[in-house]
KOLFI-916640 format. One line per 2 residues: number of its first residue (from 0); their letters; for each residue x, y, z of C-alpha. Coordinates in steps of 0.2 Angstrom, whole numbers. Example, Ala and Ser with C-alpha at 12.3 -4.5 7.8 and 13.67 -1.06 7.14 Angstrom:
# residues 2
0> as> 62:-22:39 ~ 68:-5:36
This chain:
# residues 535
0> xx> 0:0:0 ~ 8:17:-5
2> xx> 11:29:10 ~ -1:42:14
4> xx> 6:59:8 ~ 0:76:4
6> xx> -9:80:21 ~ -6:97:28
8> xx> -13:104:44 ~ -26:118:44
10> xx> -18:136:44 ~ -12:142:60
12> xx> -21:157:68 ~ -6:168:63
14> xx> -7:162:45 ~ -25:164:44
16> xx> -23:182:51 ~ -11:186:37
18> xx> -23:180:24 ~ -37:190:31
20> xx> -26:205:31 ~ -22:202:13
22> xx> -40:201:8 ~ -45:216:18
24> xx> -31:227:11 ~ -37:223:-7
26> xx> -54:232:-2 ~ -55:248:-13
28> xx> -62:260:0 ~ -64:261:19
30> xx> -79:253:26 ~ -89:263:40
32> xx> -92:252:55 ~ -102:260:68
34> xx> -106:252:86 ~ -120:258:96
36> xx> -120:254:115 ~ -128:259:131
38> xx> -118:257:147 ~ -126:244:159
40> xx> -136:236:145 ~ -130:220:138
42> xx> -112:225:143 ~ -104:208:140
44> xx> -110:208:122 ~ -105:226:120
46> xx> -88:223:127 ~ -85:208:115
48> xx> -92:218:100 ~ -80:232:104
50> xx> -65:221:106 ~ -69:212:90
52> xx> -71:228:80 ~ -55:235:87
54> xx> -46:219:82 ~ -52:221:64
56> xx> -48:240:64 ~ -30:236:69
58> xx> -29:222:56 ~ -32:234:42
60> xx> -34:252:38 ~ -49:249:28
62> xx> -61:249:42 ~ -67:266:49
64> xx> -73:260:67 ~ -83:272:78
66> xx> -93:270:93 ~ -109:280:99
68> xx> -121:279:113 ~ -139:275:110
70> xx> -143:293:114 ~ -133:300:100
72> xx> -141:308:85 ~ -135:294:74
74> xx> -145:282:84 ~ -160:292:80
76> xx> -156:294:62 ~ -155:275:59
78> xx> -168:270:72 ~ -156:260:83
80> xx> -165:253:99 ~ -154:238:105
82> xx> -137:238:113 ~ -126:232:105
84> xx> -130:236:87 ~ -117:236:73
86> xx> -120:246:57 ~ -110:241:41
88> xx> -108:256:29 ~ -125:263:34
90> xx> -124:277:20 ~ -124:264:7
92> xx> -132:248:14 ~ -145:243:27
94> xx> -136:230:36 ~ -136:229:55
96> xx> -130:216:68 ~ -138:214:85
98> xx> -125:206:95 ~ -106:202:94
100> xx> -97:192:81 ~ -92:177:91
102> xx> -88:159:86 ~ -97:155:70
104> xx> -104:172:69 ~ -86:178:66
106> xx> -86:170:49 ~ -103:179:45
108> xx> -95:196:50 ~ -80:193:39
110> xx> -91:190:24 ~ -101:206:28
112> xx> -85:216:28 ~ -78:208:12
114> xx> -94:209:2 ~ -99:227:7
116> xx> -81:232:5 ~ -79:226:-13
118> xx> -98:231:-16 ~ -100:215:-26
120> xx> -113:201:-21 ~ -105:187:-31
122> xx> -122:180:-34 ~ -125:167:-47
124> xx> -134:172:-63 ~ -149:162:-57
126> xx> -150:171:-41 ~ -148:188:-49
128> xx> -163:184:-60 ~ -174:180:-45
130> xx> -168:195:-35 ~ -172:207:-50
132> xx> -190:201:-48 ~ -192:209:-31
134> xx> -200:226:-33 ~ -206:228:-15
136> xx> -195:231:0 ~ -190:216:10
138> xx> -185:218:29 ~ -176:203:34
140> xx> -173:197:51 ~ -161:183:52
142> xx> -159:174:69 ~ -142:166:72
144> xx> -131:159:86 ~ -113:159:89
146> xx> -113:140:90 ~ -123:136:74
148> xx> -113:129:59 ~ -128:131:48
150> xx> -130:150:51 ~ -115:157:41
152> xx> -123:149:25 ~ -140:157:27
154> xx> -132:173:33 ~ -121:175:18
156> xx> -136:172:7 ~ -145:187:15
158> xx> -129:198:15 ~ -127:195:-4
160> xx> -145:200:-6 ~ -143:216:4
162> xx> -127:221:-5 ~ -134:217:-22
164> xx> -150:227:-20 ~ -147:240:-6
166> xx> -163:250:-10 ~ -174:235:-7
168> xx> -166:223:5 ~ -165:228:23
170> xx> -155:215:34 ~ -155:213:52
172> xx> -144:199:59 ~ -150:195:77
174> xx> -140:185:89 ~ -152:175:100
176> xx> -142:176:115 ~ -139:195:114
178> xx> -157:198:110 ~ -167:184:119
180> xx> -183:196:119 ~ -183:197:100
182> xx> -180:178:99 ~ -195:175:110
184> xx> -206:188:101 ~ -203:178:85
186> xx> -202:161:93 ~ -185:159:86
188> xx> -179:144:97 ~ -170:136:83
190> xx> -157:144:71 ~ -155:149:58
192> xx> -173:156:56 ~ -177:169:43
194> xx> -191:182:42 ~ -195:194:29
196> xx> -208:208:33 ~ -212:198:49
198> xx> -216:183:39 ~ -207:167:42
200> xx> -199:162:25 ~ -186:149:30
202> xx> -181:137:44 ~ -164:131:43
204> xx> -150:135:30 ~ -154:135:11
206> xx> -145:135:-5 ~ -142:153:-12
208> xx> -155:151:-26 ~ -168:144:-14
210> xx> -165:158:-2 ~ -168:171:-16
212> xx> -184:162:-22 ~ -190:161:-4
214> xx> -187:180:-2 ~ -196:184:-18
216> xx> -211:173:-15 ~ -212:176:4
218> xx> -213:158:9 ~ -200:144:11
220> xx> -196:136:-6 ~ -190:118:-8
222> xx> -186:117:-27 ~ -177:128:-39
224> xx> -175:124:-57 ~ -160:132:-65
226> xx> -159:141:-82 ~ -152:131:-97
228> xx> -137:143:-98 ~ -129:136:-82
230> xx> -110:132:-83 ~ -105:115:-90
232> xx> -91:105:-83 ~ -84:88:-87
234> xx> -77:76:-75 ~ -74:58:-71
236> xx> -83:56:-55 ~ -97:67:-46
238> xx> -98:64:-28 ~ -115:68:-20
240> xx> -112:73:-1 ~ -98:82:8
242> xx> -97:71:24 ~ -83:60:29
244> xx> -87:47:15 ~ -88:60:1
246> xx> -73:70:6 ~ -62:54:8
248> xx> -69:47:-8 ~ -63:63:-16
250> xx> -46:62:-9 ~ -43:44:-14
252> xx> -51:46:-32 ~ -39:61:-36
254> xx> -24:51:-29 ~ -29:37:-41
256> xx> -29:49:-56 ~ -48:51:-57
258> xx> -54:69:-59 ~ -68:71:-46
260> xx> -80:85:-39 ~ -90:85:-23
262> xx> -107:92:-22 ~ -115:97:-5
264> xx> -132:105:-3 ~ -131:109:15
266> xx> -115:110:26 ~ -99:101:24
268> xx> -96:87:36 ~ -114:82:38
270> xx> -118:75:56 ~ -100:78:61
272> xx> -101:97:60 ~ -115:97:73
274> xx> -107:85:85 ~ -100:94:100
276> xx> -86:82:104 ~ -78:67:95
278> xx> -69:55:106 ~ -67:40:95
280> xx> -58:46:80 ~ -41:37:78
282> xx> -26:48:83 ~ -37:62:91
284> xx> -41:58:109 ~ -54:72:109
286> xx> -59:85:95 ~ -74:96:91
288> xx> -84:90:77 ~ -83:106:68
290> xx> -64:106:70 ~ -62:88:63
292> xx> -73:94:48 ~ -61:108:45
294> xx> -46:97:44 ~ -55:85:32
296> xx> -61:99:21 ~ -43:107:21
298> xx> -36:90:15 ~ -49:87:2
300> xx> -48:104:-6 ~ -30:99:-11
302> xx> -37:86:-22 ~ -55:90:-27
304> xx> -66:104:-32 ~ -81:106:-19
306> xx> -97:115:-24 ~ -106:120:-8
308> xx> -125:124:-9 ~ -128:114:-24
310> xx> -142:101:-26 ~ -145:89:-40
312> xx> -162:93:-48 ~ -160:81:-63
314> xx> -150:66:-68 ~ -148:56:-84
316> xx> -140:39:-82 ~ -136:37:-101
318> xx> -117:37:-104 ~ -110:49:-102
320> xx> -120:53:-87 ~ -127:71:-85
322> xx> -130:79:-68 ~ -140:95:-67
324> xx> -138:105:-51 ~ -146:121:-46
326> xx> -131:130:-54 ~ -123:120:-67
328> xx> -123:105:-79 ~ -110:92:-76
330> xx> -105:78:-88 ~ -97:63:-79
332> xx> -92:45:-81 ~ -98:39:-63
334> xx> -108:45:-49 ~ -105:41:-30
336> xx> -120:43:-18 ~ -113:48:-1
338> xx> -128:57:4 ~ -128:51:23
340> xx> -142:51:34 ~ -154:63:43
342> xx> -162:64:60 ~ -177:52:64
344> xx> -192:60:70 ~ -204:55:85
346> xx> -219:57:74 ~ -229:63:89
348> xx> -242:77:90 ~ -234:94:92
350> xx> -217:89:85 ~ -218:96:68
352> xx> -229:111:74 ~ -216:116:87
354> xx> -201:112:76 ~ -189:127:78
356> xx> -200:133:93 ~ -192:122:106
358> xx> -191:106:97 ~ -173:104:90
360> xx> -162:90:83 ~ -146:100:86
362> xx> -139:105:103 ~ -124:113:95
364> xx> -135:125:86 ~ -149:128:98
366> xx> -143:123:115 ~ -136:140:121
368> xx> -153:147:120 ~ -160:136:134
370> xx> -146:140:147 ~ -154:139:164
372> xx> -170:131:157 ~ -177:114:159
374> xx> -177:102:143 ~ -178:84:139
376> xx> -166:74:128 ~ -176:60:119
378> xx> -164:45:115 ~ -152:33:123
380> xx> -138:31:110 ~ -121:39:108
382> xx> -128:55:100 ~ -141:57:114
384> xx> -128:54:128 ~ -115:65:120
386> xx> -127:79:117 ~ -135:78:135
388> xx> -117:80:142 ~ -115:95:131
390> xx> -131:103:136 ~ -127:101:155
392> xx> -110:109:152 ~ -117:124:144
394> xx> -129:126:159 ~ -145:118:153
396> xx> -156:108:165 ~ -157:92:155
398> xx> -167:76:158 ~ -164:60:147
400> xx> -180:51:141 ~ -176:33:135
402> xx> -189:20:130 ~ -180:5:137
404> xx> -172:0:154 ~ -154:2:148
406> xx> -145:15:138 ~ -139:10:120
408> xx> -123:21:121 ~ -106:14:122
410> xx> -101:9:140 ~ -89:24:142
412> xx> -102:36:137 ~ -116:28:148
414> xx> -104:29:163 ~ -101:47:160
416> xx> -119:51:159 ~ -123:41:175
418> xx> -110:50:184 ~ -114:67:178
420> xx> -130:68:189 ~ -141:70:173
422> xx> -158:62:177 ~ -163:47:166
424> xx> -181:42:164 ~ -180:24:158
426> xx> -195:14:150 ~ -202:31:146
428> xx> -209:37:129 ~ -214:55:123
430> xx> -232:54:118 ~ -235:72:114
432> xx> -226:89:114 ~ -238:103:120
434> xx> -237:122:119 ~ -246:137:110
436> xx> -232:147:102 ~ -217:137:109
438> xx> -214:121:119 ~ -222:121:136
440> xx> -223:103:141 ~ -221:85:136
442> xx> -233:71:139 ~ -224:55:145
444> xx> -229:37:146 ~ -221:25:158
446> xx> -222:8:150 ~ -219:-1:167
448> xx> -232:8:178 ~ -243:11:163
450> xx> -245:29:169 ~ -245:45:160
452> xx> -238:61:167 ~ -235:79:161
454> xx> -218:87:163 ~ -215:106:161
456> xx> -200:110:149 ~ -195:123:138
458> xx> -187:112:125 ~ -187:95:118
460> xx> -170:89:109 ~ -172:73:99
462> xx> -158:60:96 ~ -166:44:92
464> xx> -156:39:77 ~ -155:43:58
466> xx> -164:38:42 ~ -154:37:26
468> xx> -156:51:13 ~ -161:42:-2
470> xx> -172:54:-12 ~ -160:56:-26
472> xx> -156:37:-26 ~ -174:33:-28
474> xx> -176:46:-42 ~ -161:37:-51
476> xx> -169:20:-49 ~ -156:13:-37
478> xx> -163:-2:-27 ~ -165:0:-8
480> xx> -164:-13:6 ~ -180:-17:16
482> xx> -173:-6:29 ~ -172:9:17
484> xx> -154:9:14 ~ -145:9:-3
486> xx> -142:-9:-8 ~ -124:-11:-14
488> xx> -111:-24:-17 ~ -94:-18:-15
490> xx> -101:-1:-17 ~ -109:-4:-34
492> xx> -127:-2:-35 ~ -139:-10:-48
494> xx> -137:6:-59 ~ -121:4:-69
496> xx> -109:18:-65 ~ -118:23:-49
498> xx> -110:19:-33 ~ -115:22:-14
500> xx> -104:23:2 ~ -106:29:20
502> xx> -121:30:31 ~ -133:29:17
504> xx> -129:11:14 ~ -132:6:32
506> xx> -120:-3:45 ~ -111:7:59
508> xx> -115:25:58 ~ -97:30:63
510> xx> -85:43:56 ~ -71:31:54
512> xx> -82:18:45 ~ -89:31:33
514> xx> -72:37:29 ~ -66:19:26
516> xx> -81:17:14 ~ -77:32:5
518> xx> -59:26:2 ~ -64:9:-4
520> xx> -78:16:-15 ~ -65:27:-24
522> xx> -53:13:-27 ~ -68:2:-34
524> xx> -73:16:-46 ~ -55:18:-51
526> xx> -54:-1:-55 ~ -71:0:-65
528> xx> -65:15:-75 ~ -51:5:-81
530> xx> -62:-11:-84 ~ -80:-7:-83
532> xx> -89:-22:-74 ~ -105:-19:-83
534> x> -96:-23:-100
């Protein structure tokens, strides 16, 4: 077996700072950044915002940073009511930030500075066409959290719209921790959530085109059909999915001499990106899921092109295959489905109605909003235990609800949970989630005592396993197993030239096994392109 080479570590903070300074120094004109605060009001966020803005100002001379009190005439001029509020180039754009650029939000803030500084939205042709149809003002309220890896994607969509059409798009990015009263007013208990003119138009992150279409039609859209003049590229392999299986497949395909591209419609890393802590990846005793994803993506980018926010809308399996995404046409010899899996639902009354209003499937994204409040975690596997421990660590009063008399998690995790002091309700099922505008209680059924009780909670986190994402596979005509996974033999499906790897094929839902599947699938595809098995 040839030695593994070509891996480099993610850039150090100093190197990243140098690259950031280079980008900022290319901005053609200074950007006005105004911070509005009131002493004694949200001082922690005000202080953090002040420090962050001073850091950016010291990094480059292209940022004109000034701070004002909410009593200042400028605050009245721009209707500033919350402390802290950051305005970006207010004479040119209507972009404001309620909060401080922490964590994931720091990525959003950098995008704001760059897009506003260069004055270019960098929108796709399809997005521009949709945006041009908006003839009435749109006042966007986008709720985000510093811990949410999905938020930057949705925020960048909104920023691009505000930069492209400053006369029509008014953007307010709201940190739910800095402005909990606004989050409660809009029942934004899950992020990202997007409102336009006080109408909910999106829950969760969207592709760029779907965001623009939702903004134009004033309701969440799930399908975008691209124009015929989309860019066309040719490749040997299209990998659908940017999780561990897809990223590893891209690396191994390229190292075998196969030209490959990776398409990911949501966030890179899949489930790993929202895992608080990973403790069982070889060579890394403990690492944050997001950090592990960044290492994988950094490595993969040395070998393959990654198209983020692209979804397959049409596929033609006649050779050569044609993959039509929401942005481009791709001609390819082979297709690898590494679409992964998504969260299972309880399918109980109240779950879908209160989704995003106290019902959540991601503690990394939504957990901080429930600090000091009582919630339940439904599930007893590795994910449920890991996320319960994470909730407790950030100050959430969490109780585990599990339907059997024993946890399904690994012994190490089970012992951690039991020693943490987190209450566990065994032999208990959630029968209903209640509440008017947000979660107020859960109805629990004890299968031993046969009794039902009501438990008052502010949130319900659900981690009961995953179901494979097979919508594209079924559209193509790929066979599934009775359990709903893609049927494959040595990663080959029943459709010649179409392969599958990772969680979508079943087995152990582990990062290391998904990566192994990706590597093996890529090597199988390499062999088949030399000598096609279907011939």
